[in-house]
Steps between C-alpha positions, in 0.01 A plus 500: 500500500698223330807632318771364272849643450742415220817651352797435274328307224724658232249412230650485151418324171814289540353333813165354387485262796508784752243692296264202504545455875397863544199473271387184683544685831279787380236255379514295821625598848493875431125489433438372851669799663347841559819684412821419310805720551802476268813633669710569193690332218189357341681544169863430423501861383251770410609767253196725539122499471523573128600133468155378610417395143783246494325159466673352804431801721141516377447135593615555859302821539185333367534215751534751785200695374289182492580438867424861589168487315405196709519718810848423636677819607839526329794709620846544355823636645787560258820297530849560368408340165165671437532840669383666176148361541252789498136599511420372149609152603300527823186606314532225238559228761236626742736546791623762748862614519659501846785720627811329634484456795143503625328385819177304511291310753500135395282266705540735797879522465664835421711397202769679300513419128804561278666349196810453714784654301501818713600283798814368327701796628836318499496506119604864469540494121150362454347756738664778298351355181159458667494864606584608145231301318229581758558872454196654322719712271704197389180301446342771286812540287536125451135448406526782246745293296378261226378164630757304296784705648372442851481125446856487370633693800305286744647184345848648533440594864365152576810332356724734698302428816530122457876532451536719809294263716739214428778702662306632801502324838161334549448664838494857365216408266281402796314739729696679770389393851531850643295644212226244565493584871491872427201458266310295760558772758434795267171361370399333829428185304450148630569327168697568182439337161750541216661329205805590290761276666348172371563351846158375604466475875354618829713688756415619851634803689443604859462878515398678819381170642277426201549235229508642147497275194668549162358295212721472192322404179683261271564537128319316220798382299427187292369219718403732785197706599373614836260737671438615855139449603377719787170478682385545862542128566873515416766568239650222288691427182335371183719286276387566142726263310 
């Protein structure tokens, strides 16, 4: 099976160039794959599935549905920006929601998939926040509030997050090496694919005499765009700019 992996597009009306790159990707390279997996942060933020009627959101969902209707299997794993995505979104877009993390055989390689933020264990404040917003009770209470209220709070949280990031050491916002090793061992995986850090790259680890590979998906900020293409013949990057 040929597979594509992307993450951290942060799609928003204010970034039409990135949106067009994504739409061109869905109409081009994505159609030649058997499965496309989105590992989080497709949107800059998602306030809830009751926002599906928003014209921008509807445009993205329709493009995903078109690809799904052509026979490409679509999968989505929530990121730290769109963890409120739910079953209504999945049904409208024609995709399957994945738990974080999950393990899958990819071209004969036992592979661990994750958005990546759970591996940034050095950022204690963020991990505390992540645990709070992933709690089902918190999610239910938040989604019960009016959509406009949710959007205002999300905007406030995003501004606070950007301010905090400017004062955090860069290294604590990257994955923790011990956490990565522990996940490889726990899940008996040979490869790991994740996003979140925006640090595209390929890293090798030797564990119990075996080489394990960590693939880090890059972000799609203006002027960028990338995907990881996996097939039995090999794994490689696709530059989508």
